[in-house]
FIBA-198424 format. One line per 8 residues: number of its first residue (from 1); their letters; for each residue x negated, y negated, z of N, C-alpha, C, O, CB. Coordinates in steps of 0.001 Angstrom, whole numbers. Glycine has a CB too. Example, Ala and Ser with C-alpha at 12.3 -4.5 7.8 and 13.67 -1.06 7.14 Angstrom:
<atoms>
1) AS) -13190:5690:7800:-12300:4500:7800:-13200:3300:7800:-14236:3319:8465:-11308:4473:9046; -12850:2250:7080:-13670:1060:7140:-12900:-30:7870:-13409:-1138:8039:-14084:598:5725
</atoms>
This chain:
<atoms>
1) XXXXXXXX) 6586:-47897:-11356:7987:-47214:-10711:7722:-45610:-11698:7375:-45607:-12878:9921:-48400:-11225; 8078:-43937:-10584:7893:-43220:-11987:9226:-43140:-12406:10089:-43703:-11732:7177:-41722:-11993; 9547:-42466:-13510:10648:-41149:-13869:10743:-40452:-13124:10073:-40286:-12104:10506:-40279:-14850; 12027:-39662:-13711:12222:-38141:-12475:11716:-36929:-12805:12187:-35897:-12327:13772:-37606:-12181; 10407:-36938:-13908:10086:-36375:-14431:8921:-36373:-14150:8527:-35275:-13757:10440:-36463:-15263; 8407:-36916:-14173:6670:-37626:-13684:6879:-37756:-12399:5868:-37182:-11994:6064:-39319:-14320; 7826:-38310:-10798:7919:-37488:-10136:7547:-36248:-9146:6807:-35870:-8238:8178:-37494:-10542; 8528:-35935:-9935:8769:-34838:-10016:7449:-33041:-10247:7406:-31881:-9837:9682:-35282:-11033
9) XXXXXXXX) 6718:-33899:-11077:4950:-34001:-12103:4339:-33980:-10526:4001:-33009:-9850:4357:-36061:-13479; 4330:-34951:-10304:3783:-35565:-8471:3216:-34679:-7234:2156:-34408:-6671:5169:-36183:-7612; 5060:-34313:-7153:5308:-33794:-6208:4753:-32314:-6279:4215:-31842:-5278:6586:-34003:-6014; 4885:-31471:-7595:4314:-30302:-7473:3225:-30081:-7624:2952:-28896:-7814:4696:-29630:-7992; 2014:-31146:-7613:1076:-30945:-7530:711:-31156:-6230:-175:-30426:-5784:579:-31411:-8344; 1269:-32119:-5409:1013:-32137:-4014:1113:-30949:-3133:258:-30753:-2270:1789:-33003:-3521; 2424:-29898:-3363:2171:-28575:-3014:1590:-27074:-3805:1856:-25953:-3370:3256:-28400:-2616; 771:-27338:-5018:-900:-26861:-5381:-1340:-25896:-4314:-1184:-24686:-4148:-2111:-28245:-5348
17) XXXXXXXX) -2066:-27047:-3516:-2805:-27007:-2592:-1972:-26002:-1353:-2693:-25663:-414:-3163:-28509:-2285; -593:-25554:-1322:-193:-25151:114:-151:-24047:-525:-640:-23038:-19:1085:-25702:1028; 531:-24017:-1951:685:-22506:-2736:-864:-21329:-2817:-1238:-20156:-2777:1144:-22999:-4609; -1144:-22264:-2909:-3230:-21362:-3510:-3183:-21050:-1990:-3418:-19847:-1880:-5348:-22849:-4268; -2928:-21760:-445:-3505:-21087:784:-2941:-20504:866:-3530:-19559:1390:-3754:-21452:1855; -1088:-20035:571:-815:-19071:1201:-747:-18130:648:-250:-17191:1269:-39:-19146:1747; -1310:-17822:-1136:-1054:-16905:-2175:-2395:-16109:-1362:-2245:-15028:-793:-1100:-17506:-4039; -3421:-16681:-1407:-5209:-16317:-670:-4786:-16096:478:-5778:-15936:1189:-6603:-17608:-552
25) XXXXXXXX) -3514:-15958:1292:-3632:-15624:2731:-3512:-14158:2733:-4066:-13170:3215:-2535:-16329:3672; -2118:-14613:1650:-1134:-13365:1001:-2395:-11982:575:-2493:-11060:1384:-106:-14125:-847; -3093:-11970:-442:-3966:-11097:-1227:-4762:-10813:250:-4340:-9787:783:-4913:-11871:-2730; -5902:-11559:1075:-6707:-11145:1444:-5794:-10294:2769:-6335:-9837:3776:-7795:-12189:1558; -4670:-10245:2537:-4483:-9757:4389:-3706:-8460:3541:-3241:-7575:4259:-3157:-11112:5979; -3551:-8318:2083:-2876:-7278:1559:-3653:-6192:1166:-3559:-4977:1343:-2167:-7667:574; -4576:-7039:495:-6519:-6341:1166:-6409:-5553:2446:-6067:-4461:2900:-7894:-7863:1792; -6685:-6223:2629:-6437:-5313:4784:-6550:-4381:4419:-7418:-3572:4091:-4872:-5211:6010
33) XXXXXXXX) -5220:-4549:4504:-4200:-3771:5001:-4805:-2534:3787:-5205:-1538:4389:-2386:-4545:4930; -4930:-2419:2401:-5244:-1155:1867:-6798:-296:2250:-7083:824:1828:-5133:-1456:370; -7626:-1114:3109:-8955:-1226:2965:-8873:-421:4375:-9726:428:4632:-9730:-2810:2739; -7617:-770:5454:-7720:369:7334:-7297:1247:6681:-8088:2190:6669:-6612:116:9088; -5612:1572:5595:-5804:2997:4932:-6408:3827:4366:-6271:5048:4439:-5436:3189:4453; -7297:3078:3611:-8387:3914:2662:-9661:4061:4335:-10259:5075:4695:-9214:2543:691; -9674:3448:4627:-10587:3757:5886:-9462:4670:6772:-10031:5226:7711:-11204:2141:6811; -8596:4845:6735:-7628:6327:7282:-7078:7696:7008:-6383:8616:7439:-6702:6099:7442
41) XXXXXXXX) -8206:7032:5515:-7998:8864:4893:-9321:9053:6154:-9927:8321:6937:-8580:9477:2423; -9290:10973:5643:-10711:11078:6220:-11071:11883:4762:-12275:12073:4932:-10963:12031:7980; -10730:12511:3341:-11687:12585:2639:-12152:11772:1465:-12401:12244:356:-11595:13532:2401; -12251:10452:1819:-12974:9436:1415:-14032:8928:2037:-13974:8497:3189:-12324:8623:1262; -14840:8935:1490:-16629:8085:2324:-15476:6535:2184:-14414:6061:1778:-19092:8025:687; -16817:6326:2932:-16756:4744:3501:-17023:3647:2401:-16525:2537:2588:-17956:4487:4704; -17571:3815:1572:-18653:3035:567:-17560:3628:-822:-17937:3110:-1873:-20837:3786:624; -16441:4489:-1005:-15741:4418:-2360:-15080:2946:-2414:-14807:2275:-1419:-14540:5672:-2528
49) XXXXXXXX) -14901:2617:-3577:-13942:1948:-4231:-13217:1984:-4615:-13497:1630:-5760:-13953:1609:-4698; -11886:2247:-4570:-10682:2732:-4979:-9822:2013:-5194:-9605:1363:-4171:-10231:3451:-4346; -9087:1705:-6083:-7528:896:-6640:-6344:1285:-5589:-6072:2352:-5039:-6913:1565:-8435; -5713:-91:-5527:-4230:-64:-4462:-4260:1837:-4804:-4764:2694:-4079:-2187:-1352:-5315; -3561:2033:-6102:-2533:2709:-7101:-3304:4665:-6539:-2874:5815:-6633:-2892:1924:-9446; -4284:4166:-6118:-5334:5297:-6072:-5954:5491:-4091:-6405:6346:-3328:-6896:4639:-7406; -5677:4485:-4108:-5099:4540:-2020:-3372:5320:-1488:-3191:6197:-643:-4772:2227:-1329; -2479:4699:-2228:-1281:5264:-2152:-994:6046:-2418:100:6406:-1981:-634:4964:-2416
57) XXXXXXXX) -2104:7392:-3810:-1429:8249:-4086:-2253:9459:-2853:-1647:10471:-2500:-1411:8434:-5795; -3397:9191:-2430:-4480:9623:-1497:-3371:9845:-328:-2565:10761:-165:-5869:8407:-1180; -3608:8770:360:-1754:8054:1533:-994:9466:1466:-944:10463:2186:-175:6292:393; -565:9161:546:983:9847:495:652:11458:276:1424:12288:756:2081:9158:-1002; -657:11919:-549:-790:13153:-378:-1298:13452:750:-1072:14653:896:-1373:13655:-1233; -1911:13021:1727:-2261:13585:3559:-1214:13676:3976:-975:14620:4729:-3065:12653:4735; -332:12861:3692:816:12639:4840:1881:14252:4071:2559:14933:4840:1871:10415:4692; 1836:14467:3068:2228:15540:2625:1321:16658:2707:1722:17651:2099:2600:15330:1506
65) XXXXXXXX) 179:16776:3304:-720:17724:3839:-407:18683:4462:-270:19906:4435:-1446:17319:4482; -243:16903:5633:121:16838:7574:1294:18006:7402:1158:19163:7799:1010:14806:8478; 2471:17477:6734:3736:17467:6821:4394:19801:6311:5281:20625:6534:4214:15790:5422; 2931:19586:5493:3242:21056:4630:2664:22065:6450:3070:23089:6998:1665:21385:2477; 1319:20790:6864:431:22151:7551:1344:22459:9043:1388:23554:9604:-1627:21619:8019; 2072:21139:9526:2697:21091:10824:3622:21888:10331:3276:22951:10846:3140:19753:11512; 4984:22242:9405:5665:23606:9072:5064:24617:8622:5600:25363:7803:6539:23539:8247; 4067:24773:9002:3806:25593:8761:3350:26364:9803:3051:27558:9824:3298:25419:7959
73) XXXXXXXX) 3334:25501:10694:2808:25960:12380:3983:26243:12727:3909:27260:13416:2060:24807:13552; 5072:25895:12629:6478:25844:13240:7032:24676:13852:8212:24614:14195:6579:26749:14195; 5952:23466:14040:5572:22447:14826:6431:21241:14204:7109:20901:15174:3971:22263:14833; 6729:20540:13313:7995:20509:12325:9409:20167:13055:10199:21058:13363:8161:22029:11596; 9651:18767:13304:10921:18584:14507:12554:18588:12932:12743:17924:11913:10595:16168:15864; 13170:19519:13508:14254:19484:12387:13989:20429:11547:12848:20806:11281:14379:18250:11614; 15456:21068:10867:15850:21744:9453:14582:21118:8419:13680:20329:8700:17683:21184:8854; 14862:21711:7299:14714:21510:6459:15999:20625:5657:15832:19592:5009:14274:22573:6189
81) XXXXXXXX) 17245:21296:5881:18251:20461:5781:17739:18826:6104:17771:17946:5244:19351:21031:6758; 17319:18643:7357:17122:17680:8187:15536:16217:7536:15613:14994:7428:16796:18766:9732; 13807:17620:7150:13903:16596:5827:13492:17530:4197:12563:18310:3989:12487:15100:6149; 14491:17104:3344:14573:17870:2667:13297:17133:1436:13182:17916:494:16150:18141:2412; 12273:15726:1246:11715:15626:1021:10111:15528:919:9273:15019:175:12273:15446:1010; 10172:16506:2395:9420:16898:2473:9615:18390:1782:8719:18423:939:9113:16608:3589; 10239:19468:1727:10700:21014:849:9963:21082:-285:9654:22197:-704:12348:21173:280; 9606:20063:-890:9128:20058:-2868:7829:20941:-2760:7084:20515:-3642:8542:18050:-3801
89) XXXXXXXX) 7155:22061:-2033:6421:22603:-2677:5917:22467:-1894:6341:21981:-845:6081:22460:-3685; 4468:22972:-2191:2723:22754:-2091:2035:21998:-3207:904:22284:-3599:1917:24214:-2113; 2842:20931:-3740:1992:20030:-5254:1733:19120:-4594:2558:18264:-4274:2799:19456:-6786; -43:19124:-4097:-142:17431:-3575:-844:17117:-5250:-1177:17672:-6297:-1567:16949:-1699; -725:15324:-4306:-686:14853:-6050:-2943:13866:-5596:-3582:13539:-4596:1684:12836:-6643; -3062:13863:-6471:-4552:12877:-6119:-5119:12744:-7563:-5180:13482:-8546:-5949:13759:-4929; -5604:11163:-7182:-6183:10196:-8520:-6980:11154:-9325:-8118:11588:-9143:-7281:8778:-8073; -5763:11468:-10627:-7402:12077:-11438:-7616:10692:-13244:-6949:10347:-14220:-6923:14796:-12320
97) X) -8922:10439:-12649:-9591:9459:-14186:-9982:10853:-14689:-10540:10982:-15779:-11295:7995:-14020
</atoms>
């Protein structure tokens, strides 16, 4: 007969493979999402290895550039009060190492 703590440990051991498989799937999905985002960036060669932070910074910079270009051409819908987060100036982020 198992004590309460022993039964609890045995129960936890049974769930480790399920948790590990779920975590592997989550990590694989997240990695694929970052690779897809990196592939969509026009200035990054396909064989370049970037950190997740670098990919996010480059994607943010590219979105800001596209927004600035649309605004400059007068194609951005709305006014500066509608999109105040896009009116912060021409400074774009880029990874620095």
